[in-house]
Steps between C-alpha positions, in 0.01 A plus 500: 500500500399379845171669640440378854150401602565533862412823679781467752642859537853409664720199533812565697789277561698647812796284433564695180400841612612494862728769627874393527617779724683790345489429120827591314313692239805714417680198390220316330492486113166478333503362131201514285477171301221544267162682455198464280180703425211390297146593416212346301148631421220365289120503463224332299146576398290213347140437374346217303842349423680818412779634704731805507796615710843618534806334632834662562803476727656838418359776489292387808153652419231371268141606422247334279127472413293248334564675170888483522622157421868408538482126474318274271142407611177351346154622498190330374565635160846361471869570580600851602864623423682733731419863416152420389206669677255229585159570626433360846144539576416578871855515622617865471744474795846662486790405720836652630781310663822671612804374689815677609820401688811681604811412714757748612833410671715755660821502700828329505732289718338437840166697423223422262147639461273293283154615406242301307172654371212315337174640383214350301143575395225331318159621383209363308214729401150431388501116525224366274340212702384184325731330252777740579838436679750757615855494646777732599837408657790691621819328634847639613800383700830626617801306638848576634755257644802621712771354733626631819846412652462618854199532749297784351212694642192550278166666488212399280225751463224575254125492411244271360174650346251270334125555427359158512542135518540457113868603566774275634864535575788521742813647618757240597836570674729221588728226375422240230361282762367711768284815527605752756209720432192424270230769446191399290248715325262457806737733703371827365686787654858586613751251636847517666743227594854507618777262619848383411605258218754245529752464233343342194284555188161645519232624266211745493198406281179700435231385271127553460212438267148611436296242319132566404282257295122535452245312300128585468550809727381863454655820646850621550813381665807700619787411739849633573785367709857596588797397705800713616786320671816687628783299635804678658808287578795635728524850623481801270831679462526814726566855373821624349618829630738733305841603648497760784762693293219692359698771329752248368812672617650170641449595869286265709327606837535866376244738654514683166315210353209555728490861400513401129231249531267737688572776249427277196192360675368864530576549134801691583866464343738235578757585772748604396349627179788369290431150629273254331241362742308162494130493458286534809319165467760372754312173580432436117125427556409719206344789716650848462468767760421237762576585853581126554819565279615757760452240781673237305794723420544606860476150631767380250718802585483383866628166395156342516346247248345591167122532563202634299422751761751536774451286810 
């Protein structure tokens, strides 16, 4: 995993992200090529040659103390096997390390919405000072690769939130060779970029790590960090309205359909009562008894476009 040392917040290549006029988003095809999500967390507590810890890929949270040994170690009195409870004088510390990652991809055809979420936390409590060493690490990454066949508008937004300099990470969006946008851990807060992609193959990568290591130190340590990156490609599809033949009698542009719609909207009967009316969510946005459905219905009846709320 690449963890950048630079604190540069943004690197932009206008040649890749420049506007190309009116993008043919409706004709573009966006193909998801691959994706990956991985997390790792571990921690150690050591004293006078003894050590203990947990190391796991999945599930993604581990905890431990100086009395919970999961790997072989040695004390002054000889070897210690996993599961034994060695006495570690002067090193009562405990640790927690947790890492979580998720990737969500929505949409089809010429529209995609990709969301990547990373969160991690490390904590060491009651570090014991001399002859003691302590560590806690949390790492995670997400990656998705995709191809666009036509100039495609995009928006990249999200948030970075890290406590301290013990964390490192990045969000990188671009091709294999060039970064269009590059956000590091140093940029705490919200970010927003937009532009147009030329036809080609691109990837969105998010990774972060919190690594804490202490020797001969007393006190407590705690740190958290998170990234959220949301990439939208293309234009979201518009609403889909129902037929203006609300009473389903086969007649279009029939004033009776207006009467029927308003009657059902007011929780009255279908008109005529022997007919079977459609539902009143005319614009199919999931909201019932929404005045916008009346506006959408009347606009469509007047041969206007399908909209979420009239003009």
